[in-house]
C-alpha positions in Angstrom: -183.8 -22.8 -9.3 -187.5 -23.7 -11.7 -190.6 -20.4 -9.8 -193.6 -22.2 -8.2 -197.6 -21.2 -9.5 -200.1 -22.9 -8.4 -200.3 -25.3 -6.4 -197.8 -28.3 -6.0 -199.3 -30.8 -5.4 -201.7 -32.9 -9.1 -205.2 -33.5 -7.2 -206.4 -37.1 -6.6 -205.8 -39.7 -9.2 -204.1 -37.1 -11.4 -200.1 -37.9 -11.6 -197.7 -35.3 -12.9 -197.5 -34.7 -16.4 -195.0 -32.8 -17.8 -195.2 -30.4 -20.9 -192.6 -27.7 -22.5 -194.4 -25.2 -25.0 -192.9 -22.5 -26.8 -193.5 -19.1 -26.5 -192.2 -16.6 -29.0 -187.9 -17.4 -28.4 -189.1 -19.4 -25.6 -189.7 -22.3 -24.3 -191.4 -22.7 -20.5 -192.3 -25.8 -19.1 -195.8 -26.8 -17.1 -197.4 -29.5 -15.4 -200.4 -30.6 -15.0 -200.1 -29.9 -10.6 -200.0 -26.0 -12.1 -196.3 -25.3 -11.8 -195.1 -23.7 -14.7 -191.1 -23.1 -14.4 -188.8 -20.3 -15.9 -189.2 -19.0 -19.5 -186.1 -20.6 -21.3 -184.2 -19.9 -24.3 -182.8 -23.8 -24.1 -185.4 -26.5 -25.0 -182.6 -28.8 -23.5 -183.3 -26.5 -19.9 -186.8 -26.6 -19.9 -187.1 -29.9 -19.9 -184.4 -30.2 -17.2 -186.7 -28.0 -15.0 -190.0 -30.1 -15.3 -187.9 -33.5 -14.9 -186.4 -30.9 -11.5 -189.8 -30.8 -10.9 -191.2 -34.5 -11.0 -188.0 -35.6 -9.0 -188.5 -33.4 -6.4 -191.7 -34.5 -5.2 
């Protein structure tokens, strides 16, 4: 399960927009609300973390 940091909800009027970023050999999913998933070796798993975050709202 993804680790959460920061606020869980986006600021008023802002959608939960998730992205993935490369950090060396790892990929991390992040959201505009401040949530950050764990570092993953597989991009597909980072995308799954992001989908789980937005689905859980």
